[in-house]
DOLOVO-144388 format. One record per residue (C-alpha): residue in one letter; x, y, z. Coordinates in steps of 0.001 Angstrom, whole numbers, plus 500000, padded with zeros to 6 digits. Example, Ala and Ser with C-alpha at 12.3 -4.5 7.8 and 13.67 -1.06 7.14 Angstrom:
2
- aa / x / y / z
- a / 512300 / 495500 / 507800
- s / 513670 / 498940 / 507140
This chain:
217
- aa / x / y / z
- x / 499730 / 500146 / 500093
- x / 502685 / 502438 / 500579
- x / 504413 / 501924 / 497173
- x / 507795 / 501387 / 498758
- x / 510505 / 498841 / 497985
- x / 512852 / 497975 / 500644
- x / 516575 / 496313 / 499671
- x / 519113 / 494596 / 502254
- x / 522436 / 494346 / 500157
- x / 525888 / 494080 / 501440
- x / 524557 / 494899 / 504377
- x / 523195 / 497926 / 504527
- x / 519333 / 498636 / 504456
- x / 517578 / 500991 / 502443
- x / 514384 / 501911 / 500565
- x / 512823 / 503414 / 497745
- x / 509552 / 505589 / 497723
- x / 507915 / 505014 / 494159
- x / 505583 / 507856 / 494680
- x / 507860 / 510535 / 496128
- x / 510915 / 508999 / 493891
- x / 513368 / 509174 / 496625
- x / 515775 / 506723 / 498284
- x / 516027 / 506258 / 501676
- x / 519021 / 504646 / 503433
- x / 518449 / 503383 / 506944
- x / 520769 / 502628 / 510207
- x / 519250 / 500210 / 512127
- x / 521126 / 499302 / 515546
- x / 521408 / 495584 / 514615
- x / 521839 / 494318 / 511513
- x / 521486 / 490454 / 509993
- x / 525128 / 490503 / 509200
- x / 526561 / 492714 / 511706
- x / 527016 / 495679 / 509880
- x / 529009 / 497414 / 507272
- x / 532072 / 496354 / 508697
- x / 531586 / 492416 / 508846
- x / 531559 / 490411 / 505816
- x / 529374 / 491390 / 502979
- x / 526241 / 488685 / 503004
- x / 524884 / 488543 / 499648
- x / 522056 / 486119 / 497718
- x / 519694 / 485778 / 500384
- x / 515601 / 486156 / 499948
- x / 513281 / 488551 / 501170
- x / 509209 / 488985 / 500962
- x / 506775 / 491204 / 502595
- x / 504232 / 490585 / 504847
- x / 500479 / 491232 / 503676
- x / 499897 / 494318 / 504740
- x / 503891 / 495303 / 504950
- x / 504484 / 495798 / 508435
- x / 507004 / 492793 / 508472
- x / 509443 / 491870 / 505799
- x / 511006 / 488756 / 506346
- x / 514795 / 487923 / 505277
- x / 516490 / 484192 / 505121
- x / 519825 / 482900 / 503709
- x / 522725 / 484105 / 501910
- x / 526236 / 483589 / 501915
- x / 529514 / 485439 / 501988
- x / 532872 / 485372 / 500867
- x / 534505 / 483930 / 504250
- x / 531970 / 480990 / 504510
- x / 529664 / 479173 / 502010
- x / 527133 / 478871 / 504980
- x / 527486 / 482441 / 505725
- x / 523551 / 482499 / 506417
- x / 521888 / 484779 / 508981
- x / 519465 / 482681 / 509921
- x / 515769 / 484373 / 510252
- x / 515066 / 487930 / 510650
- x / 512168 / 490008 / 510156
- x / 512537 / 494136 / 509630
- x / 509630 / 496537 / 510683
- x / 509534 / 499625 / 508208
- x / 507434 / 501414 / 511114
- x / 510210 / 501255 / 513428
- x / 513404 / 500660 / 510951
- x / 514457 / 497767 / 512873
- x / 515418 / 494133 / 512457
- x / 515406 / 491203 / 515086
- x / 516036 / 487755 / 514772
- x / 513587 / 485208 / 514661
- x / 514613 / 481773 / 516337
- x / 513288 / 478286 / 516457
- x / 513074 / 475861 / 513668
- x / 514306 / 477043 / 510489
- x / 514971 / 476042 / 507287
- x / 519023 / 474889 / 506635
- x / 521003 / 477545 / 505140
- x / 521049 / 477950 / 501418
- x / 521477 / 481149 / 498758
- x / 520081 / 482040 / 495525
- x / 516718 / 480607 / 497340
- x / 512840 / 482520 / 496487
- x / 510699 / 483626 / 498801
- x / 507193 / 484810 / 498126
- x / 503953 / 485730 / 500163
- x / 500328 / 484849 / 500062
- x / 498467 / 487646 / 500862
- x / 495124 / 485672 / 501271
- x / 496951 / 483573 / 503985
- x / 499878 / 486241 / 505335
- x / 502052 / 483217 / 504732
- x / 505194 / 483066 / 502766
- x / 506268 / 480259 / 500603
- x / 510530 / 478999 / 500352
- x / 511633 / 476715 / 498012
- x / 514724 / 475342 / 497201
- x / 518290 / 477283 / 496723
- x / 521901 / 476799 / 496631
- x / 524321 / 475446 / 499438
- x / 527228 / 476288 / 497283
- x / 528116 / 472713 / 496393
- x / 524409 / 471207 / 495670
- x / 520898 / 472169 / 495229
- x / 517907 / 471797 / 497381
- x / 514230 / 470732 / 496879
- x / 512676 / 471515 / 500278
- x / 509333 / 473129 / 500536
- x / 508845 / 475470 / 503812
- x / 506010 / 478073 / 504588
- x / 506728 / 481033 / 507209
- x / 503802 / 482074 / 508988
- x / 504090 / 485836 / 509593
- x / 501257 / 486030 / 512546
- x / 503101 / 483425 / 514381
- x / 506828 / 484095 / 512793
- x / 507405 / 480300 / 512795
- x / 508428 / 478122 / 509904
- x / 506791 / 474584 / 508887
- x / 508555 / 472247 / 506380
- x / 506216 / 470509 / 503924
- x / 506616 / 466830 / 502426
- x / 504570 / 467038 / 499002
- x / 504384 / 463791 / 497165
- x / 505744 / 465419 / 493927
- x / 507494 / 468902 / 493695
- x / 509881 / 470967 / 491474
- x / 513474 / 469220 / 491111
- x / 516259 / 470375 / 493064
- x / 517060 / 473890 / 491822
- x / 518329 / 477627 / 492616
- x / 517995 / 480748 / 490961
- x / 514779 / 480438 / 490320
- x / 511377 / 482399 / 491041
- x / 508387 / 482318 / 492969
- x / 505700 / 484870 / 491817
- x / 501993 / 485588 / 493570
- x / 499274 / 485938 / 490742
- x / 496817 / 488432 / 492135
- x / 494271 / 487810 / 489138
- x / 494527 / 483933 / 489677
- x / 495024 / 484058 / 493457
- x / 497737 / 481615 / 492413
- x / 501651 / 480989 / 493538
- x / 503703 / 480007 / 490577
- x / 507451 / 479073 / 490392
- x / 509457 / 479379 / 487194
- x / 512991 / 478848 / 485992
- x / 516251 / 477961 / 488112
- x / 519394 / 476388 / 487408
- x / 521582 / 473516 / 488516
- x / 524825 / 472026 / 489224
- x / 526761 / 471367 / 485763
- x / 527857 / 467908 / 485006
- x / 530840 / 469152 / 482960
- x / 534318 / 468738 / 483882
- x / 535638 / 470848 / 481528
- x / 538307 / 473289 / 483505
- x / 536977 / 476613 / 482135
- x / 533131 / 475744 / 481807
- x / 530141 / 477164 / 483851
- x / 529454 / 475358 / 487120
- x / 525644 / 475853 / 486769
- x / 523184 / 474718 / 483849
- x / 519423 / 476206 / 483040
- x / 517074 / 473770 / 484172
- x / 514357 / 472911 / 481301
- x / 511647 / 475777 / 481404
- x / 508677 / 474549 / 483661
- x / 505611 / 476324 / 485464
- x / 504757 / 474978 / 488792
- x / 501704 / 475902 / 491053
- x / 501985 / 475497 / 494866
- x / 498794 / 475147 / 496722
- x / 498609 / 476524 / 499902
- x / 495749 / 474989 / 501557
- x / 496989 / 471157 / 500684
- x / 500844 / 472058 / 500652
- x / 501181 / 470511 / 497201
- x / 503263 / 471407 / 493839
- x / 501295 / 471089 / 490199
- x / 502928 / 470486 / 487318
- x / 501181 / 473333 / 484965
- x / 503382 / 473212 / 481933
- x / 506456 / 471852 / 480517
- x / 507981 / 474301 / 477687
- x / 509548 / 472446 / 474556
- x / 510737 / 476087 / 473402
- x / 514637 / 476774 / 473847
- x / 515610 / 477565 / 477683
- x / 516044 / 481096 / 478258
- x / 519251 / 482117 / 479168
- x / 520450 / 483278 / 482356
- x / 522945 / 484365 / 484744
- x / 523715 / 483861 / 488623
- x / 522823 / 487004 / 490134
- x / 525305 / 488969 / 492712
- x / 523181 / 490556 / 494525
- x / 520335 / 490068 / 497113
- x / 517392 / 492430 / 497323
- x / 513815 / 492259 / 498270
- x / 510413 / 494238 / 498162
- x / 508665 / 495297 / 501033
């Protein structure tokens, strides 16, 4: 409702007001990565609650550690503060994706990269109770990272597109990742199940792993 984008990048928290067309750089006293002087946190995933009063950050890594995840953090725009959420949480990962179903005020997390393998686990985060729940759907997308989770307001549907897997090449200068076949999956929040909507036969779009981490609030 505020037409505002929130970003967390390289241990800095900042936002963009789309109405005023103005950037604001925030200085929270607590930072998920420990502050600007600490190793830069990258490749995390973010999504906002239905009302925008909380922004969820999960995962990421840095050049000092493959498992540089800060855990689960919530940012509250009203007070410009970060706070850590403890308890059950998904295993550390980077290049995952988060999206919120506004009807349920619940976020979906799928897959990601441990920086030597890709994951295919399905988790939801309840913004009201601030808790994670892991699900075990009978079928799901294959292990992947760099994919996109999207909420389609018209259809009230949550879908997954794209992603990459570990490359099997043994060439010395080859790309360590390879794009997956282009597929469209839909997640049912009521039944916690995945359904393959379409496997595209057209050529897979090109991709490049992103070197940044940003989120929308």
